[in-house]
C-alpha positions in Angstrom: 28.9 15.1 -49.7 25.9 17.1 -49.6 23.0 16.1 -47.9 19.8 17.1 -49.3 17.1 19.0 -47.4 13.9 17.4 -46.2 10.8 18.8 -47.8 7.1 18.5 -47.7 4.5 17.6 -50.0 1.1 18.9 -50.6 -1.4 16.9 -52.5 -5.0 17.1 -53.1 -7.5 15.3 -55.7 -7.3 15.9 -59.3 -10.5 17.7 -59.5 -9.6 20.1 -57.4 -6.1 21.0 -58.3 -5.3 24.1 -59.9 -9.2 25.1 -58.5 -8.3 25.8 -55.0 -5.9 27.5 -53.9 -2.4 26.4 -52.9 -0.4 26.2 -49.4 1.1 29.7 -49.1 4.9 29.6 -47.6 4.6 31.8 -44.5 7.7 34.1 -45.7 6.1 34.7 -48.7 3.2 36.7 -47.4 4.8 38.8 -44.8 2.2 41.6 -43.5 2.2 45.0 -45.2 3.2 47.0 -41.5 6.1 44.4 -41.4 7.9 45.1 -44.6 7.2 48.9 -44.0 8.5 49.2 -40.8 12.3 50.6 -40.6 15.0 49.1 -39.4 15.7 51.6 -36.9 14.0 54.6 -35.4 16.2 57.2 -34.4 15.8 59.6 -31.6 17.8 62.6 -30.5 19.1 62.0 -27.5 21.2 65.0 -26.0 20.2 67.6 -29.1 24.1 67.0 -31.0 23.8 63.5 -31.6 21.1 60.8 -32.7 21.0 57.2 -31.5 19.6 54.6 -33.5 16.7 52.2 -31.8 16.3 48.7 -33.4 12.4 48.0 -34.2 10.9 44.5 -34.1 12.3 43.9 -37.3 15.5 43.6 -36.3 14.7 40.7 -34.2 15.4 37.2 -35.6 12.8 35.0 -33.3 9.8 37.5 -34.4 10.5 37.0 -38.2 11.3 33.1 -37.6 8.2 32.3 -36.4 6.5 34.6 -39.2 8.0 32.7 -42.0 7.8 29.3 -40.7 6.3 26.5 -42.4 2.8 27.6 -44.7 -0.3 28.8 -44.7 -3.4 27.0 -44.7 -6.5 28.7 -46.5 -9.8 28.6 -47.3 -10.5 27.1 -50.6 -13.1 29.5 -51.6 -15.2 32.6 -50.4 -17.2 32.2 -47.4 -19.8 34.4 -45.9 -20.4 34.1 -42.5 -23.3 35.7 -40.2 -22.7 35.5 -36.4 -25.3 36.7 -34.0 -25.5 39.0 -31.2 -24.0 37.0 -28.0 -21.7 35.0 -30.9 -23.4 31.9 -29.9 -25.1 31.0 -33.4 -23.3 31.0 -36.8 -24.3 30.6 -40.0 -22.3 30.1 -43.5 -23.0 30.3 -47.2 -20.3 29.5 -50.2 -20.6 28.8 -54.0 -17.8 25.9 -53.6 -19.2 23.0 -54.9 -17.8 21.3 -51.7 -18.1 21.7 -47.6 -16.0 24.3 -46.3 -17.4 24.5 -42.6 -18.7 21.5 -40.3 -19.8 22.1 -37.1 -18.6 20.9 -33.7 -20.8 20.0 -30.1 -20.3 22.6 -27.7 -20.2 19.4 -25.1 -17.0 18.7 -27.2 -15.1 21.4 -25.5 -17.1 21.9 -22.2 -15.5 24.9 -20.3 -13.0 25.8 -22.9 -12.5 29.6 -22.8 -13.8 30.3 -26.3 -17.7 29.1 -25.8 -20.2 30.3 -26.5 -18.7 31.0 -29.5 -19.5 27.3 -31.3 -16.3 25.6 -32.2 -16.6 25.2 -36.3 -14.4 22.9 -38.1 -12.6 24.2 -41.5 -12.3 22.2 -44.1 -8.7 21.6 -46.1 -8.3 20.0 -49.3 -4.3 19.6 -49.4 -2.5 17.0 -47.5 0.8 17.5 -46.1 3.2 14.9 -46.5 6.4 15.0 -44.3 9.8 13.1 -44.5 10.0 9.9 -42.2 10.0 11.1 -38.7 8.8 14.7 -38.8 5.4 15.8 -37.5 3.8 19.1 -38.1 2.7 21.9 -35.8 -0.7 23.3 -36.8 -1.5 26.9 -34.8 -2.8 30.4 -35.5 -0.7 32.6 -38.0 1.8 33.5 -36.2 2.5 37.4 -35.4 -0.6 38.1 -38.0 -3.7 40.2 -37.2 -5.9 37.7 -36.0 -9.4 39.2 -35.4 -11.5 37.5 -37.0 -10.6 33.3 -36.6 -8.5 31.8 -34.1 -8.0 27.7 -34.9 -6.9 25.0 -32.3 -3.6 24.2 -32.2 -2.7 20.9 -32.7 0.3 18.6 -33.8 -0.3 15.6 -36.4 1.9 13.1 -37.6 1.7 13.8 -41.2 4.4 11.3 -42.0 2.0 8.4 -41.3 -1.6 10.2 -41.8 -2.8 9.7 -45.2 -5.8 12.3 -45.0 -6.4 15.9 -44.8 -6.0 18.0 -41.7 -9.0 20.1 -40.7 -8.9 22.7 -38.4 -11.1 23.4 -35.4 -11.9 27.2 -35.0 -13.5 30.1 -33.3 -14.9 33.1 -34.8 -13.8 36.1 -32.7 -16.6 38.6 -34.0 -20.0 38.4 -32.7 -23.2 40.4 -34.5 -21.9 40.9 -37.7 -21.4 39.5 -41.7 -17.8 38.6 -42.4 -17.0 37.7 -45.9 -13.8 35.4 -45.9 -11.9 35.7 -49.3 -10.9 32.6 -51.0 -7.0 31.9 -49.7 -8.0 33.5 -46.2 -4.9 32.3 -44.0 -6.9 29.7 -41.4 -3.7 28.0 -40.0 0.1 27.8 -39.8 1.8 24.7 -40.1 5.1 24.2 -39.0 7.0 20.8 -39.8 9.5 19.5 -37.0 11.6 16.6 -36.1 10.3 14.2 -33.7 12.9 12.6 -31.2 13.4 15.3 -28.6 13.7 13.7 -25.0 10.7 14.1 -23.3 12.2 15.1 -19.8 14.0 17.6 -19.1 17.4 18.8 -16.9 16.3 21.7 -14.2 18.9 23.1 -11.9 20.9 25.6 -11.2 23.6 27.4 -13.4 27.2 26.1 -12.4 30.1 28.9 -11.9 31.0 27.9 -15.9 27.2 28.7 -17.1 27.2 31.7 -15.2 30.2 33.4 -16.4 29.1 32.2 -20.0 25.9 35.0 -19.1 28.2 37.1 -17.9 30.3 37.2 -21.0 27.1 37.1 -23.4 25.4 40.1 -21.4 28.9 41.8 -21.8 29.1 41.5 -25.3 25.4 42.3 -25.8 26.4 45.9 -24.0 28.8 46.8 -27.0 27.0 44.5 -29.9 23.3 45.2 -29.2 22.8 42.8 -32.7 25.2 40.2 -31.3 22.7 37.3 -31.4 21.4 38.3 -35.3 24.9 38.6 -36.5 26.9 35.7 -34.7 24.3 33.4 -33.6 21.4 33.4 -36.3 20.6 30.8 -38.8 18.5 32.2 -41.5 15.2 30.2 -42.1 
């Protein structure tokens, strides 16, 4: 018997479907710098032999974070004007609906993002997950992030039938920013609930210490041990 994979569904209102850009699978929008990066960088060690050095392109944890879930994007082009100290922000768009709403600073008093005002980027896609699955919303992972940083959050997207918006901070000051239509604001990563909330914390026993040493011994002669024997493609 083959079990079907869990999947998510994105829906929007009929008048917006085909008008606003769709959420993007994170795996289909890999940054150009990562695409161009070679798997190995060779370096002369003793003038007679070339030794390969692995780049981050050979690091499954980095790649898995980058390709997990979906990128939630702006519904339209937005022009944002930020004053000199970042405490004042204005925006303009030709979109017929709102694209940003302000939050009050007192709602996050003491937050490191202040004095830049918290702005709520509006999203018009509802994300539906299977029963028992929630969604973690984070800034786009392992991607350039020098304009906007959204706050992270978790939503029970199997129960909450409403759009999820993204409180964020503009990271630049004294400038005008033009966000193109479809600019990634957040990365949505579904996950299954149910893990035990308390963790077992203790010293390793003798069997585990032996296991640890065996892993290290294998890695010394097989640097891609994790990638080639344990990693599962996401």
